[in-house]
C-alpha positions as CSV (number, residue, x, y, z in Angstrom):
1,M,-6.5,75.9,39.7
2,S,-8.6,78.8,41.1
3,G,-5.8,79.6,43.6
4,I,-3.3,80.9,41.0
5,V,-2.3,84.5,41.7
6,S,-0.1,86.6,39.5
7,D,1.4,90.1,39.7
8,R,1.2,90.3,35.9
9,R,-1.5,92.0,33.9
10,R,-4.3,89.6,33.2
11,I,-4.7,88.8,29.5
12,G,-7.6,90.7,27.9
13,C,-7.5,93.3,30.7
14,D,-5.9,96.7,31.3
15,E,-3.3,97.4,34.1
16,Q,-6.2,97.8,36.6
17,G,-7.7,94.4,35.7
18,H,-10.7,95.8,33.8
19,P,-11.5,94.1,30.5
20,L,-10.2,95.8,27.4
21,V,-12.9,97.9,25.7
22,G,-14.2,96.8,22.4
23,E,-17.6,96.2,20.7
24,V,-19.4,93.1,19.5
25,D,-21.1,93.5,16.1
26,E,-24.3,91.9,14.7
27,H,-22.2,88.9,13.6
28,R,-20.9,88.4,17.1
29,R,-17.4,89.5,16.0
30,F,-15.4,91.6,18.5
31,H,-13.7,94.8,17.4
32,I,-10.9,96.4,19.4
33,R,-7.9,98.8,18.7
34,F,-4.3,98.5,19.7
35,H,-1.7,101.3,19.8
36,A,2.0,100.4,19.1
37,R,4.2,101.8,21.9
38,D,8.0,102.2,21.8
39,A,8.4,99.1,24.0
40,D,6.5,97.0,21.3
41,I,9.1,97.8,18.6
42,D,11.9,95.4,17.7
43,E,15.3,96.1,16.1
44,L,13.8,96.3,12.6
45,G,11.6,99.2,13.7
46,H,8.2,97.5,13.7
47,V,6.0,95.6,16.2
48,N,7.7,92.5,17.4
49,N,6.1,89.1,16.7
50,A,5.7,88.4,20.4
51,V,3.6,91.6,20.7
52,W,1.3,90.4,17.9
53,V,0.7,87.2,19.8
54,T,0.0,89.1,23.0
55,W,-2.5,91.3,21.1
56,I,-4.1,88.1,19.6
57,Q,-4.6,86.8,23.1
58,D,-5.8,90.1,24.4
59,A,-8.4,90.5,21.7
60,S,-9.6,87.0,22.2
61,V,-9.9,87.1,25.9
62,A,-11.4,90.6,25.9
63,H,-14.1,89.2,23.6
64,W,-14.7,86.3,26.1
65,L,-14.9,88.8,29.0
66,T,-17.3,91.1,27.1
67,A,-19.7,88.5,25.6
68,A,-19.7,85.5,27.9
69,R,-22.3,85.2,30.7
70,R,-20.9,86.0,34.1
71,Q,-21.4,82.4,35.4
72,D,-19.4,81.1,32.4
73,R,-16.6,83.6,33.0
74,D,-16.5,82.5,36.6
75,R,-16.5,78.7,35.8
76,F,-14.3,78.4,32.8
77,V,-11.0,79.7,31.4
78,A,-9.6,79.0,27.9
79,V,-6.0,77.9,27.1
80,V,-4.2,78.2,23.8
81,L,-3.3,74.9,22.1
82,R,-1.9,76.3,18.9
83,H,-1.3,79.7,17.2
84,E,-0.9,80.1,13.4
85,V,0.1,83.7,12.4
86,D,0.5,85.2,9.0
87,Y,2.4,88.5,8.8
88,R,1.5,90.6,5.8
89,G,2.8,94.0,6.8
90,N,4.4,96.1,9.5
91,V,3.3,98.6,12.2
92,R,5.6,101.2,13.7
93,A,5.6,103.0,17.0
94,G,2.7,105.4,17.3
95,D,0.6,103.5,14.8
96,E,-2.8,102.1,15.6
97,V,-4.4,98.9,14.3
98,S,-7.9,97.6,14.6
99,A,-8.5,93.9,15.4
100,I,-11.5,91.8,14.7
101,T,-11.9,88.4,16.3
102,W,-14.6,85.7,16.0
103,V,-15.1,82.0,16.7
104,V,-14.8,79.9,13.6
105,G,-17.5,77.3,13.3
106,A,-18.9,75.4,16.2
107,P,-16.7,74.0,19.0
108,R,-15.8,70.3,19.0
109,G,-15.6,68.8,22.5
110,A,-13.4,71.2,24.5
111,R,-11.8,72.8,21.4
112,Y,-12.7,75.7,19.4
113,A,-11.0,77.9,16.8
114,R,-10.8,81.7,16.8
115,C,-9.6,84.0,14.0
116,V,-8.1,87.4,14.7
117,E,-7.4,89.9,11.9
118,F,-5.5,93.2,12.3
119,H,-6.0,96.0,9.9
120,G,-4.2,99.3,9.4
121,D,-6.0,102.7,9.2
122,D,-6.0,102.3,5.4
123,G,-8.0,99.0,5.8
124,R,-5.1,96.8,4.7
125,T,-4.8,93.5,6.4
126,I,-1.6,93.4,8.3
127,V,-1.8,90.2,10.4
128,V,-4.1,87.2,10.4
129,S,-4.2,84.5,13.0
130,L,-6.0,81.3,13.6
131,T,-5.7,80.0,17.2
132,Q,-7.0,76.7,18.6
133,W,-8.3,77.1,22.1
134,A,-9.5,74.6,24.7
135,L,-12.0,75.3,27.5
136,V,-10.9,74.4,31.0
137,D,-13.0,74.1,34.2
138,R,-11.4,76.4,36.7
139,E,-12.3,74.2,39.7
140,T,-10.9,70.9,38.4
141,G,-8.2,72.3,36.0
142,K,-9.4,69.7,33.4
143,L,-10.7,70.2,29.9
144,A,-14.4,70.7,29.6
145,R,-16.7,70.1,26.6
146,V,-18.0,73.5,25.5
147,P,-21.7,73.6,26.4
148,V,-24.0,75.0,23.7
149,E,-25.1,77.9,26.0
150,V,-21.4,78.9,26.6
151,A,-20.7,78.9,22.8
152,A,-24.0,80.7,21.9
153,P,-22.9,84.3,22.4
154,F,-19.9,83.8,20.1
155,L,-21.5,81.9,17.2
156,C,-23.1,83.8,14.3
157,V,-26.6,82.5,14.0
158,D,-26.0,81.5,10.3
159,T,-22.9,79.5,11.3
160,A,-24.7,77.7,14.2
161,K,-27.5,76.7,11.8
162,K,-25.0,75.4,9.2
163,E,-23.0,73.4,11.8
164,S,-26.1,71.7,13.2
165,K,-27.3,70.4,9.8
C-alpha cells in the first residue's frame, strides 16, 4: 500500500503537498477556513455537494496531519466508510466558511466518528457532517485497531474520561 503514487493533490494538503493550515483548540477541535472559488460553484450558483465532501475530508485529514504524532502519520492512514451530510444553507463564489472538526467519542476497534461543521461569517451553521472512518496500517493495507496513544491527541479529556467509565 505504501507504493501508491498519485499526481493529484493529497487530501488535507495544499497543491505543494503541505498540510492545510488550521488551529487546534483547547478541546482538541480543529479550526480551518475554506474559500469558495468559481470552480466550486454548481449550476444553482452555490458550492456543489461534491466540493463540500472534499472540504469535509480536507478538514479531517488536515486535523490528523496537524495533531497526530509523526510516527502515527507515517504508519497509518484513514479511509472513509460513510458520510452523512446535512445541508442547511448555501455558499456562493467568493464567500468564506469556517470549519470545525473533532472526533466524536472514543474509537471502537479500527473505527471512529468525526464531525465537521461549517459556519458562515455570520456564525450560522451551513453544513454539518458525521463521517465514519477506519484506521489502516500503511504497510499491510489492513484495518488496524486504533491504539490509545494514536487517539489521545484527538479526544477531549472529558470525553475520554466518560468513555472509559
